[in-house]
N, C-alpha and C positions, 0 to 999 in steps of 0.2 A: 274294528271297522277300518279297513284300509282300502285304498284304491291304488291301482298300478300307476306308477309315475309315467310321465310323458315318454320317457325312453323305454318303458316297459320292463326295465330290469329289476327294480326294487319297489315294492309297495310303499306308499307314503301315508302317514297317519292323516285321517280326515279331521279338519278343524271343527270344533264345536262352536255353535252360535250361542252366545251368552244370553240366557233368558232371564236371569235374576242378577241383582247387584251382589257384590262380594260378601255382604253381610246376611244374605238370604232373606231379605224382607220384601223383595220384589222391586221392579223398576219404578222409579219416581215418575210422576206425571201430574197433570192437573188434579186439584182436589175436587173440582166440580166441573161439569160440562159448561161450555162457553155460553149456552143460552140461559143458564141459571143466574139470577141476580147476584148471588154470592161470589160469582167468579169475576165480577167487575171490581176495579180498584176504587178507592175512595174518590179520586179525582174524576174517574169516569161516571160514578154515581152522581157527583156534583154537577158535571156537565149535563147529565140527564135532567136534573132538577131545573137547570137554567132553560133547557129546551122545552120542558113542560110548562114553565112560566110563560115563555114566548108563545107557545101554542095556545095557552089560555087567553092571551090578548089578541091573537090573530082574527077570530071571528068579528071582532068590533073594529080593530085597528090594522087589519091586514094590508090595506092599500098604503098606509103611512109607513108601515114597518117593512115593506117589500124590499127597500133598498138599504135597510139598516143591517149592519153586521153585529152579531152578538159574540162576545168572547169571554173567556175565563182566564184570569191571572191568579197566581198564588197569593201574592201580597201587593199592596199599593206601592208605587215607586216613592222614593224618599221625598221628592219634591211635593208630593201630595200630603205628606204628614205634617208639613209646616202650616201654621195658622194661615188661613186664606179667607176667601169670601164665605159668607154664611152658607151653610149646607142645610138640607132638609132635616138631617139628623144632628143631634147635639153631641154625638160621639166624635172624639178627636181623630179616630181612625176611620177613614172612608170605607164603605162597603162596595162601592162601584163608582163609575164615572160615565158620562155621556160626552162623546166627542162629535160635534157637528161636522157635516161634510165640508171638506176644504180641498180646493184644487181637484185632483183626480181621485182623492180618497173618499170613500162613502162614509156616511155617518156610522158611528159605532157606539155600542153600549158594552162596557167592560164590567164584569162582576169579580170581586176579589174573594177567593175561596177560603183562605185561612182565617181572616177576621170573622167571617160568618160561621164557620165551623166552631170557632172558639166561643162564640156567643150562644149557639144553640145547645139545648139540653139533649135533644133527640132528633131523629130523622124527620118527624112531623114538623117540629118547630123549625128545623133547618129549611124545609120546603116552604114554609110560610115566610121566613125571612128572605129567602131567595126571591120569592114572588114579589114581596114588598119592595126589595131593592130594584128589581127589574121594572116594576111599576113607577117607582120614583125616578129612575134614570130615563125611562121613556117619556115621562111627563116633562122632565127637564129638557129633553131633546125636542119635544114637540111644542114646548111653550104652554103646557097645560098644567092643571093641578093633578096630583095623584088621585083625588076623588073623581075627577073627570075620566081618567084613564080606566080606573077600576072603582065602580060605585061602592063596593064592599070595603075599600081601603080604610074609610073613616071608622067603620065598625071595629076594625082590628087595632086601631090606635086611640 
């Protein structure tokens, strides 16, 4: 397969488009389509659990949570690992924190991913733990008890 050159004097070989990798196993690509849950990273799946927990609270507490930002961090900062005021949990490693609005910053609830993943045995238990942490932090932020925020909280503890 040759084509005449631009000058028309000598045919030039046509370049082949590479269709396979050099080992002959095919081109690499995603293992699963983007819309399939397996294609999400562990962090993205955790973010989804936090959003699901917030969505479960919105029917009852939507007005109070409208201006609250929800975030996920990998691990708590070092200053939160030092003994401080009593927490709802007896665990020395916090699972989340609630920051009230100050100045121009809105109120925020932060959930720590790694401590919760280390504590959970499976995805179902992780979802329950994430929901409980969100309930506890929202309760702290609103000055309520977790049982007031989620009536089923007491049944799980």
